[in-house]
TIMI-2910 file (N, C-alpha, C, CB; in pm, 1 decimal, decimal comma, always signed):
<rs>
+----------+----------+----------+----------+----------+----------+----------+----------+----------+----------+----------+----------+------+
!      n_x !      n_y !      n_z !     ca_x !     ca_y !     ca_z !      c_x !      c_y !      c_z !     cb_x !     cb_y !     cb_z ! resn !
+----------+----------+----------+----------+----------+----------+----------+----------+----------+----------+----------+----------+------+
!    +85,6 !   -117,3 !     +0,0 !     +0,0 !     +0,0 !     +0,0 !    +89,0 !   +122,0 !     +0,0 !    -96,8 !     +0,7 !   +121,8 !  Met !
!    +68,6 !   +205,7 !    -94,8 !   +150,2 !   +326,3 !   -101,7 !    +64,9 !   +450,8 !    -83,5 !   +224,9 !   +332,7 !   -234,6 !  Ser !
!   +131,4 !   +557,7 !    -53,9 !    +64,3 !   +688,2 !    -42,5 !     -3,6 !   +722,0 !   -174,1 !   +165,2 !   +800,1 !     -3,4 !  Arg !
!    +62,6 !   +688,9 !   -285,3 !     +5,6 !   +715,0 !   -417,4 !   -127,3 !   +642,2 !   -434,1 !   +103,7 !   +672,4 !   -527,9 !  Leu !
!   -134,3 !   +516,4 !   -392,0 !   -260,0 !   +440,3 !   -400,9 !   -370,9 !   +508,8 !   -321,8 !   -239,9 !   +296,3 !   -349,3 !  Asp !
!   -337,0 !   +556,6 !   -202,7 !   -437,1 !   +622,3 !   -118,7 !   -486,7 !   +751,1 !   -184,0 !   -379,1 !   +652,4 !    +20,4 !  Ala !
!   -394,6 !   +829,1 !   -237,9 !   -433,6 !   +955,5 !   -301,0 !   -512,1 !   +929,6 !   -428,5 !   -309,9 !  +1041,5 !   -331,6 !  Ile !
!   -474,6 !   +825,7 !   -502,1 !   -551,4 !   +789,8 !   -623,4 !   -694,1 !   +749,8 !   -589,0 !   -482,4 !   +674,9 !   -699,0 !  Arg !
!   -714,8 !   +693,4 !   -471,1 !   -849,3 !   +658,7 !   -427,8 !   -934,4 !   +784,4 !   -415,2 !   -845,4 !   +582,6 !   -294,3 !  Thr !
!   -871,2 !   +892,7 !   -372,4 !   -940,5 !  +1020,3 !   -356,9 !   -952,9 !  +1093,8 !   -490,1 !   -867,4 !  +1107,9 !   -255,6 !  Ile !
!   -844,6 !  +1092,6 !   -570,9 !   -842,5 !  +1163,0 !   -699,3 !   -769,5 !  +1076,9 !   -801,3 !   -774,6 !  +1303,1 !   -686,0 !  Asp !
!   -842,4 !  +1018,9 !   -893,1 !   -785,2 !   +924,7 !   -989,6 !   -694,1 !   +991,4 !  -1093,0 !   -896,2 !   +851,9 !  -1060,8 !  Ser !
!   -691,3 !  +1123,9 !  -1099,3 !   -604,9 !  +1192,0 !  -1196,7 !   -459,3 !  +1195,6 !  -1152,4 !   -654,2 !  +1333,7 !  -1220,2 !  Ser !
!   -432,6 !  +1164,3 !  -1027,0 !   -295,5 !  +1168,2 !   -974,5 !   -216,6 !  +1050,9 !  -1030,4 !   -295,0 !  +1165,1 !   -819,0 !  Val !
!    -98,2 !  +1082,9 !  -1087,0 !    -13,1 !   +977,5 !  -1142,1 !   +122,8 !   +968,7 !  -1074,3 !     +6,2 !   +999,8 !  -1289,1 !  Val !
!   +157,1 !  +1073,3 !   -996,5 !   +289,4 !  +1076,0 !   -934,8 !   +284,5 !  +1157,1 !   -805,9 !   +394,2 !  +1134,8 !  -1032,1 !  Lys !
!   +363,4 !  +1111,8 !   -708,2 !   +380,4 !  +1184,8 !   -583,1 !   +529,8 !  +1208,8 !   -565,6 !   +319,4 !  +1106,0 !   -460,4 !  Ile !
!   +567,4 !  +1332,4 !   -540,7 !   +707,0 !  +1365,0 !   -512,5 !   +709,6 !  +1467,0 !   -399,7 !   +780,3 !  +1419,7 !   -640,1 !  Ala !
!   +779,0 !  +1434,6 !   -291,4 !   +786,9 !  +1523,7 !   -175,3 !   +648,8 !  +1566,3 !   -127,0 !   +869,9 !  +1647,0 !   -209,2 !  Asn !
!   +556,4 !  +1470,3 !   -121,7 !   +418,3 !  +1493,1 !    -77,1 !   +340,2 !  +1590,3 !   -163,9 !   +418,9 !  +1543,6 !    +63,1 !  Asn !
!   +385,4 !  +1608,3 !   -286,6 !   +312,5 !  +1688,5 !   -384,7 !   +261,0 !  +1593,1 !   -490,9 !   +403,1 !  +1801,4 !   -447,7 !  Val !
!   +131,1 !  +1604,3 !   -520,7 !    +69,0 !  +1515,9 !   -619,5 !    +65,7 !  +1584,8 !   -755,8 !    -74,4 !  +1475,9 !   -575,4 !  Ala !
!    +89,3 !  +1505,1 !   -860,4 !    +89,4 !  +1556,6 !   -997,2 !     -1,8 !  +1472,3 !  -1085,0 !   +232,2 !  +1558,7 !  -1054,7 !  Tyr !
!    -64,5 !  +1536,8 !  -1183,5 !   -145,0 !  +1463,1 !  -1281,3 !    -57,5 !  +1429,7 !  -1401,6 !   -270,5 !  +1545,5 !  -1325,1 !  Asn !
!   -115,2 !  +1368,2 !  -1503,9 !    -39,2 !  +1323,6 !  -1621,4 !    +24,8 !  +1440,1 !  -1697,3 !   -130,1 !  +1245,6 !  -1715,4 !  Ala !
!    -30,2 !  +1559,5 !  -1685,8 !    +25,5 !  +1676,5 !  -1753,9 !   +135,2 !  +1744,6 !  -1671,9 !    -85,1 !  +1776,3 !  -1784,1 !  Leu !
!   +160,9 !  +1694,0 !  -1552,3 !   +262,2 !  +1751,8 !  -1466,1 !   +212,2 !  +1864,7 !  -1378,8 !   +374,3 !  +1800,1 !  -1547,7 !  Gly !
!    +82,2 !  +1886,4 !  -1381,1 !    +22,1 !  +1991,1 !  -1298,5 !     +4,1 !  +1941,0 !  -1155,1 !   -113,9 !  +2036,2 !  -1357,7 !  Asn !
!    +20,5 !  +2031,7 !  -1060,1 !     +1,3 !  +1998,1 !   -919,3 !   -147,3 !  +1975,5 !   -893,6 !    +57,3 !  +2110,4 !   -826,7 !  Val !
!   -176,4 !  +1867,0 !   -823,8 !   -314,2 !  +1833,8 !   -786,7 !   -324,8 !  +1849,4 !   -635,5 !   -354,0 !  +1687,5 !   -832,8 !  Val !
!   -414,9 !  +1933,1 !   -590,4 !   -434,4 !  +1951,3 !   -446,1 !   -519,7 !  +1836,8 !   -393,0 !   -501,2 !  +2089,2 !   -414,9 !  Lys !
!   -484,9 !  +1790,2 !   -275,7 !   -561,2 !  +1683,8 !   -211,7 !   -561,4 !  +1706,7 !    -62,1 !   -503,1 !  +1544,5 !   -245,8 !  Tyr !
!   -656,1 !  +1648,0 !     +3,1 !   -669,6 !  +1659,0 !   +148,5 !   -576,9 !  +1555,4 !   +212,4 !   -819,2 !  +1637,8 !   +194,5 !  Asp !
!   -470,3 !  +1600,5 !   +272,9 !   -370,9 !  +1510,0 !   +331,0 !   -429,9 !  +1423,6 !   +442,0 !   -253,1 !  +1589,6 !   +385,1 !  Ala !
!   -518,6 !  +1480,7 !   +523,1 !   -581,6 !  +1402,5 !   +629,8 !   -668,8 !  +1292,3 !   +572,4 !   -664,8 !  +1493,0 !   +720,7 !  Asp !
!   -743,5 !  +1324,8 !   +467,0 !   -827,8 !  +1223,9 !   +402,0 !   -741,6 !  +1114,3 !   +340,8 !   -916,7 !  +1288,6 !   +293,6 !  Ala !
!   -629,9 !  +1151,9 !   +281,6 !   -540,0 !  +1052,8 !   +221,9 !   -483,3 !   +960,2 !   +328,3 !   -426,0 !  +1122,1 !   +146,1 !  Ala !
!   -449,2 !  +1015,5 !   +444,3 !   -396,7 !   +934,4 !   +553,7 !   -503,0 !   +836,4 !   +603,7 !   -348,4 !  +1024,4 !   +669,1 !  Thr !
!   -626,0 !   +882,9 !   +613,8 !   -735,8 !   +796,3 !   +656,4 !   -757,6 !   +684,0 !   +556,1 !   -864,8 !   +877,4 !   +674,0 !  Thr !
!   -760,6 !   +718,1 !   +427,7 !   -778,8 !   +616,7 !   +323,4 !   -664,4 !   +517,2 !   +327,4 !   -788,2 !   +682,0 !   +183,7 !  Val !
!   -543,6 !   +566,7 !   +344,7 !   -425,9 !   +480,4 !   +350,3 !   -437,1 !   +381,2 !   +466,3 !   -298,0 !   +565,0 !   +364,4 !  Glu !
!   -477,9 !   +429,8 !   +583,2 !   -492,4 !   +342,1 !   +698,9 !   -601,7 !   +237,9 !   +677,2 !   -523,0 !   +424,2 !   +823,4 !  Gln !
!   -711,8 !   +278,8 !   +614,9 !   -820,6 !   +183,7 !   +591,7 !   -782,5 !    +79,4 !   +486,3 !   -947,3 !   +258,0 !   +548,2 !  Leu !
!   -701,6 !   +118,1 !   +387,6 !   -653,7 !    +20,3 !   +290,0 !   -558,0 !    -78,9 !   +355,6 !   -584,5 !    +91,0 !   +172,4 !  Leu !
!   -474,2 !    -30,8 !   +447,0 !   -385,0 !   -119,4 !   +521,4 !   -468,2 !   -214,4 !   +608,4 !   -285,6 !    -37,0 !   +609,0 !  Ile !
!   -570,5 !   -159,8 !   +674,1 !   -659,4 !   -241,8 !   +756,3 !   -723,6 !   -351,9 !   +672,3 !   -768,1 !   -154,6 !   +822,2 !  Leu !
!   -770,3 !   -317,4 !   +553,9 !   -834,0 !   -415,2 !   +466,1 !   -734,5 !   -525,0 !   +427,7 !   -889,7 !   -346,3 !   +339,6 !  Arg !
!   -610,0 !   -488,9 !   +400,4 !   -509,0 !   -589,8 !   +366,1 !   -479,9 !   -681,8 !   +484,1 !   -379,4 !   -522,2 !   +319,8 !  Arg !
!   -472,3 !   -624,3 !   +604,6 !   -449,5 !   -705,7 !   +723,7 !   -567,2 !   -800,8 !   +744,0 !   -429,3 !   -616,1 !   +848,7 !  Met !
!   -688,1 !   -748,8 !   +728,5 !   -808,6 !   -830,6 !   +743,0 !   -809,1 !   -943,6 !   +639,5 !   -935,7 !   -743,4 !   +728,2 !  Arg !
!   -775,3 !   -911,7 !   +514,8 !   -774,1 !  -1012,1 !   +408,7 !   -672,7 !  -1123,3 !   +436,9 !   -742,9 !   -946,0 !   +274,6 !  Asn !
!   -558,3 !  -1086,5 !   +495,1 !   -457,7 !  -1187,6 !   +530,0 !   -510,8 !  -1281,1 !   +637,6 !   -327,3 !  -1120,5 !   +577,8 !  Ala !
!   -580,6 !  -1226,3 !   +736,0 !   -638,4 !  -1309,6 !   +842,1 !   -747,0 !  -1401,7 !   +785,3 !   -697,2 !  -1220,9 !   +954,7 !  Lys !
!   -826,2 !  -1350,7 !   +692,5 !   -927,1 !  -1435,5 !   +627,8 !   -860,5 !  -1546,3 !   +546,4 !  -1018,8 !  -1350,8 !   +537,1 !  Leu !
!   -753,6 !  -1510,8 !   +475,6 !   -683,6 !  -1609,4 !   +392,4 !   -627,4 !  -1724,2 !   +476,8 !   -570,0 !  -1541,5 !   +314,0 !  Ala !
!   -585,1 !  -1692,4 !   +600,4 !   -533,7 !  -1796,6 !   +690,1 !   -639,4 !  -1901,9 !   +722,6 !   -482,7 !  -1733,9 !   +819,2 !  Glu !
!   -765,5 !  -1864,1 !   +714,0 !   -873,9 !  -1955,1 !   +751,9 !   -958,4 !  -2001,1 !   +633,6 !   -962,6 !  -1888,4 !   +853,2 !  Thr !
!   -916,6 !  -1968,7 !   +512,6 !   -993,9 !  -2010,2 !   +395,1 !  -1012,3 !  -2162,2 !   +388,8 !   -925,2 !  -1961,5 !   +267,8 !  Asp !
!   -912,8 !  -2234,7 !   +436,6 !   -922,6 !  -2379,9 !   +430,6 !  -1038,0 !  -2433,0 !   +515,3 !   -792,2 !  -2442,6 !   +475,9 !  Trp !
!  -1081,5 !  -2354,6 !   +614,7 !  -1195,8 !  -2395,7 !   +696,2 !  -1321,1 !  -2411,4 !   +611,1 !  -1220,8 !  -2294,3 !   +808,1 !  Trp !
!  -1327,6 !  -2337,0 !   +501,6 !  -1447,1 !  -2336,0 !   +417,2 !  -1438,0 !  -2436,3 !   +302,7 !  -1470,0 !  -2196,9 !   +361,4 !  Ala !
!  -1344,7 !  -2530,6 !   +310,6 !  -1334,5 !  -2634,3 !   +207,2 !  -1464,3 !  -2713,3 !   +198,8 !  -1216,1 !  -2729,2 !   +235,9 !  Ser !
!  -1491,0 !  -2765,1 !    +81,8 !  -1617,7 !  -2835,8 !    +61,4 !  -1628,5 !  -2963,9 !   +144,6 !  -1634,3 !  -2869,4 !    -85,3 !  Ser !
!  -1515,2 !  -3020,1 !   +185,3 !  -1521,2 !  -3143,9 !   +263,1 !  -1513,3 !  -3119,1 !   +414,4 !  -1408,6 !  -3236,5 !   +220,7 !  Asp !
!  -1521,9 !  -2993,2 !   +456,6 !  -1520,2 !  -2958,8 !   +598,8 !  -1647,2 !  -2881,9 !   +634,5 !  -1394,1 !  -2875,4 !   +634,0 !  Leu !
!  -1682,7 !  -2886,7 !   +760,2 !  -1793,9 !  -2806,8 !   +810,3 !  -1738,7 !  -2715,1 !   +918,1 !  -1910,3 !  -2897,0 !   +865,6 !  Thr !
!  -1756,3 !  -2585,3 !   +897,4 !  -1706,1 !  -2489,7 !   +995,9 !  -1792,3 !  -2493,1 !  +1121,3 !  -1702,7 !  -2347,4 !   +937,1 !  Met !
!  -1726,6 !  -2475,3 !  +1234,2 !  -1800,2 !  -2463,6 !  +1359,8 !  -1865,2 !  -2324,8 !  +1362,2 !  -1705,5 !  -2485,4 !  +1485,1 !  Ser !
!  -1956,8 !  -2305,5 !  +1453,1 !  -2020,6 !  -2173,9 !  +1463,4 !  -1917,9 !  -2067,9 !  +1505,0 !  -2138,0 !  -2178,0 !  +1565,0 !  Ser !
!  -1819,3 !  -2105,9 !  +1585,9 !  -1714,4 !  -2011,8 !  +1627,1 !  -1628,2 !  -1970,8 !  +1507,6 !  -1626,1 !  -2074,1 !  +1737,3 !  Ala !
!  -1598,0 !  -2066,4 !  +1419,8 !  -1520,2 !  -2035,3 !  +1300,5 !  -1598,5 !  -1944,4 !  +1205,7 !  -1479,6 !  -2164,2 !  +1228,6 !  Gln !
!  -1725,7 !  -1974,9 !  +1188,1 !  -1811,1 !  -1893,2 !  +1102,6 !  -1821,3 !  -1751,4 !  +1157,9 !  -1951,2 !  -1956,2 !  +1089,8 !  Thr !
!  -1839,6 !  -1740,4 !  +1288,6 !  -1850,3 !  -1608,7 !  +1352,2 !  -1719,9 !  -1530,9 !  +1338,5 !  -1887,6 !  -1623,3 !  +1500,7 !  Lys !
!  -1607,3 !  -1596,8 !  +1357,6 !  -1477,0 !  -1532,0 !  +1345,4 !  -1460,1 !  -1473,1 !  +1205,6 !  -1363,5 !  -1632,1 !  +1375,8 !  Tyr !
!  -1489,8 !  -1552,7 !  +1103,3 !  -1474,5 !  -1504,2 !   +965,6 !  -1571,5 !  -1388,9 !   +936,8 !  -1497,7 !  -1619,4 !   +865,1 !  Arg !
!  -1692,9 !  -1396,2 !   +988,9 !  -1787,9 !  -1287,2 !   +967,5 !  -1743,7 !  -1161,2 !  +1041,9 !  -1928,7 !  -1329,1 !  +1013,0 !  Gln !
!  -1692,5 !  -1179,3 !  +1162,4 !  -1642,1 !  -1064,6 !  +1238,0 !  -1526,8 !   -996,5 !  +1164,2 !  -1596,4 !  -1108,7 !  +1378,0 !  Asp !
!  -1440,4 !  -1075,6 !  +1101,3 !  -1332,6 !  -1017,2 !  +1021,8 !  -1388,8 !   -937,3 !   +903,8 !  -1237,9 !  -1127,5 !   +971,0 !  Leu !
!  -1487,2 !   -993,5 !   +836,4 !  -1548,1 !   -921,3 !   +723,0 !  -1611,5 !   -790,1 !   +769,0 !  -1654,4 !  -1009,4 !   +653,7 !  Arg !
!  -1669,5 !   -791,1 !   +887,9 !  -1740,1 !   -672,9 !   +938,6 !  -1646,5 !   -565,7 !   +995,5 !  -1838,3 !   -714,8 !  +1045,4 !  Asp !
!  -1520,1 !   -598,8 !  +1012,6 !  -1427,9 !   -504,2 !  +1076,3 !  -1418,7 !   -373,4 !   +998,1 !  -1288,8 !   -566,7 !  +1089,6 !  Ile !
!  -1427,1 !   -378,6 !   +867,6 !  -1415,8 !   -256,4 !   +788,9 !  -1542,5 !   -171,8 !   +796,1 !  -1384,8 !   -290,3 !   +644,5 !  Thr !
!  -1649,3 !   -228,0 !   +851,2 !  -1771,8 !   -149,6 !   +869,4 !  -1765,4 !    -65,0 !   +995,9 !  -1893,7 !   -241,9 !   +874,6 !  Lys !
!  -1691,5 !   -113,4 !  +1095,7 !  -1690,4 !    -44,4 !  +1224,7 !  -1563,2 !    +35,2 !  +1250,7 !  -1709,1 !   -143,8 !  +1334,6 !  Ser !
!  -1450,4 !     -8,6 !  +1198,2 !  -1324,2 !    +59,9 !  +1226,1 !  -1308,1 !   +182,3 !  +1136,6 !  -1205,5 !    -35,8 !  +1206,7 !  Ala !
!  -1261,8 !   +289,9 !  +1195,0 !  -1237,9 !   +412,5 !  +1118,0 !  -1089,6 !   +444,5 !  +1107,2 !  -1311,2 !   +529,8 !  +1181,4 !  Thr !
!  -1006,7 !   +370,4 !  +1180,4 !   -861,3 !   +384,8 !  +1170,5 !   -796,7 !   +259,1 !  +1227,6 !   -811,2 !   +513,0 !  +1245,8 !  Ser !
!   -666,0 !   +247,5 !  +1208,3 !   -594,2 !   +132,1 !  +1262,7 !   -592,2 !   +135,6 !  +1415,4 !   -450,8 !   +128,0 !  +1208,3 !  Leu !
!   -608,6 !   +253,8 !  +1472,3 !   -603,1 !   +268,5 !  +1617,5 !   -726,2 !   +214,3 !  +1689,4 !   -585,4 !   +412,5 !  +1652,4 !  Asp !
!   -839,1 !   +208,5 !  +1620,7 !   -961,7 !   +165,3 !  +1689,0 !  -1007,8 !    +25,3 !  +1648,1 !  -1072,4 !   +264,1 !  +1661,6 !  Asp !
!   -915,8 !    -54,9 !  +1596,6 !   -949,8 !   -192,0 !  +1555,7 !   -946,2 !   -284,1 !  +1676,5 !   -852,6 !   -243,1 !  +1446,1 !  Val !
!  -1050,6 !   -361,9 !  +1689,0 !  -1054,6 !   -465,0 !  +1791,0 !  -1068,2 !   -599,2 !  +1715,9 !  -1174,5 !   -441,3 !  +1894,6 !  Ser !
!   -953,7 !   -665,8 !  +1698,7 !   -954,2 !   -789,5 !  +1621,6 !  -1024,0 !   -900,5 !  +1699,9 !   -810,3 !   -831,4 !  +1585,4 !  Trp !
!  -1108,5 !   -978,8 !  +1631,2 !  -1173,3 !  -1092,3 !  +1699,4 !  -1068,0 !  -1199,7 !  +1731,9 !  -1288,2 !  -1152,8 !  +1610,6 !  Pro !
!  -1097,9 !  -1278,9 !  +1831,9 !  -1006,6 !  -1385,9 !  +1871,6 !  -1031,5 !  -1507,3 !  +1782,3 !  -1025,1 !  -1422,8 !  +2022,6 !  Glu !
!   -923,6 !  -1561,1 !  +1727,0 !   -932,1 !  -1678,3 !  +1640,1 !   -963,8 !  -1801,6 !  +1724,4 !   -799,9 !  -1698,4 !  +1560,7 !  Lys !
!  -1067,0 !  -1876,7 !  +1684,7 !  -1102,8 !  -1995,8 !  +1762,1 !  -1001,4 !  -2109,1 !  +1745,4 !  -1240,6 !  -2044,4 !  +1721,1 !  Pro !
+----------+----------+----------+----------+----------+----------+----------+----------+----------+----------+----------+----------+------+
</rs>
């Protein structure tokens, strides 16, 4: 996850970041909200962390296995984390069964 990815989420015209200055394809400076970019960046990092935790348990959902209710709840809680968390600081990760 890069700062450029976060800023592109806010403004898709940005193609380059240099010294915290964003530029479009024509080389013009693009103004962006630095606080919003930081928030987007943190939420994208959170999503990647969440996806890694889900990937660790994907095998639980194999067709020849039946997940326990605790396993099902854990995976759903992970999916729901991006609905409730607004930054990396306020994440409360569920306990893996």
